[in-house]
N, C-alpha and C positions, 0 to 999 in steps of 0.2 A: 504494500500500500504506500502511496506517495507520502503520506504524513507520518509514516512509521520510520524509526531509525533501524538501520540494518546492523545486525550483529555479525561481524566478519572476523574470522580468525586471520591475523596478519600474515602468517606464513603461507597459508593456502592461497589467499587472494593475491598476494604480491608475487608469489613464486609461480603459480599455475595459470593465473588468468591475465597476466600482463596488464594492459591498459584498461581492462573492463571496469575497474573501479571508477574511472572518470566518465563512464557512460551513465552513471547515476547522478542525480542532482546532488549538489554539495550537502544540502541539509539532510539528506538521507544517510550520509556516512556518519556513523556514531564514533567519533574520534575518542571520546571518553571510554567507550567499550573496548576499542583497540588498545588503549593504554592499560586498562584493567587486565585484559588477557595477557599482555606482555608481562605484567607483574607476576602472574600466576604460572607462566610457562617455565619449564625446566631448562629448555635449550635457548637461552636468550641470544647467544651469538648467531644461531641459525636464523632466528626471527629477524635480527638486525640485518643480517646478510641479505635476506629476502627483501626486506624493506629498502635497503640501499640499492639493490639491483633494480627493483621496480622504479625507484626515483630516478636512477641514472637513465633507464630506458625512456621513461616518460618525459623527462626534461629534454632529452635529445629529440624526441618527436615534436615537442612543443617549440623548441628552438628552430627546427626545420620549417615549422609553419609560420614562425614570426621571429625574424632575426633580432628584433629589439629585446628579446628575452635573454640575452647573453648574461645579464646580471644574475639570473636564476642559476645558470650553470656554474658561474663563479662562486655563488653562495654555497651551493652544494659541495663543490670541491673544497672550500674552506672548512666546512663542517667535517668532512671526511679526513682532511689532512690534520686538523686539530686533534681528532680522536687518535689517528695513527701515530701522532707524535707524543701521545700520552697526556695531552692537554685536557682530556675530559674522561670521566668515568663512564662505564657502560650504560647506566641508567640515564645519565645526562645526555649521552650521545643519542640514545633512542628518543629522548624528549626533543632534542634539537631536530632530529629527522621527522618526528611527528609534526612539529610546528612548521617545518618546511613543507610537509605533505599538505597541511591545511592551506598554506599560502599558494602552493601549486594548484590545488583544487580550486581555489578562488580565482586564480589566473585563468584556468581553463574555462571558467564561466564568464569571464569579463566581457567578452565580445557580445554575449547575450544581454548583459546588464547595460552595455553601452548602446545597444540597438544597432550593432554592426555585424557584418560577416567577419570571418577570420582574416580575409585579405584586406578588407576595409580597416579593420583594427590595426593591422600592421602599418598601413599608410598613416592612419591617425596617430599612432605612436611616434612615427617619424616627424609628423607635421606639428604636433602640439608643442607648447612651450610652458614654462612655469607661470604660475599665478594667473591663469586665464579666468576670465569671468564666465558666467553661465552662457551668455550670448556668444562669446568668443569660442567656447567649447563646442557649441552647436555649429558654428560656422566652419570650424576645422573638421568636424565630422562630415559636413556637407562637402567640403573640399575633397576629402578622402573618397567619398562616394562618387562625386562628380568626375574625379580623375580616373577612377577605375572604369566607370561607364564610358568615358571618352576613349580611353585606350583600347577597350575591348569591343565596343559597339559603335563608336562614332565613325563618321565619314568626313573626309577620306581616311581610309585605314592607315594607321601609322606603324603598327607592329607587324610589318610584312615579314616574310620568311628571311631569316638570317639578317635582320635589320641591324643587329649589333656589330656585324662585321663590316658594314659600309659606313663611311664617314658622313655622307649626305643623309642617309637614313637615320643615323644617330642624332644628327642635328635636328631633324624633323621631330623626333621623339622628344628631345630636350626642349625644343620650342613649344611643343604641345603641352608638356608638363608646366612650363612657365606660364603659358596663357591660362590654363585652367586654374592654377594656383593664384595667379594674379587676380582672377575674377572672383575667387571664393574665399581666400584667406582674409582674416580680419585686418582692418587698417592699421592696427597696432604693430603689425609685423614690419619692422623697418627694413631698409635695403639689405643690410648685412644678414639679418635673420632670414629674410626671404631667400636670398642666395644660398644660405646654408641649408635650408629646407629643400630647395630645388636640387641642390647637389646630392643630398642624402637620398632623396627619392629616386633620382636618375641613377645613382650608383646601385641602388637596390634592384631597379628594373634591369639594368645591364647585367648585373650579377646573376639574376634568375634566368635571363635569356641565354647567357653564355653557358649556364649549367643545364639548359633544356628543362627547366623546372617551372612549375606553376603556370600562372596566366601570362607571364611575360615571354614565354618561349614561342 
């Protein structure tokens, strides 16, 4: 039932079912239950290994879907390295991993909370800046949506085959990015910030296209 919390044994869910944990809504995951079961288990190191393996696989998947999530990968590496160096006890290590799991679960749902697709969220993350007003936040979301629509559906088509290999085609894509963002980003974006955002978005598009990945290929 949607309103009930799931009682999941950490080792089994993390070791056998891979990413299926995140197919559930976040509020269905009973994190307190997972913590209680860890306290009662005899094989704590096995449970931790399963949890760590799950988190490493999941963060890699989520980073592949949104390159702005690199801080999540770095944070997990720091938690693991601190434990391996003797900087944290087993129970503390497990709790750090559980807190990280909660944060990762929240991140997996963020695109829904923002009213964006995963691809739109990635562009939004690149375009946003600190201390935005509610109105500015909505404009940046619109800019992300508008840019994706223009690149994928607009005419004349700009993401032609192997466009990233041709200088003229790359300039067309770059100009298109600038035009859409100029029309949609908030007026508070000064010239330096605007160029930085255009550079970041264009670099992302070129990167995905050269890798033959996602919508930019």
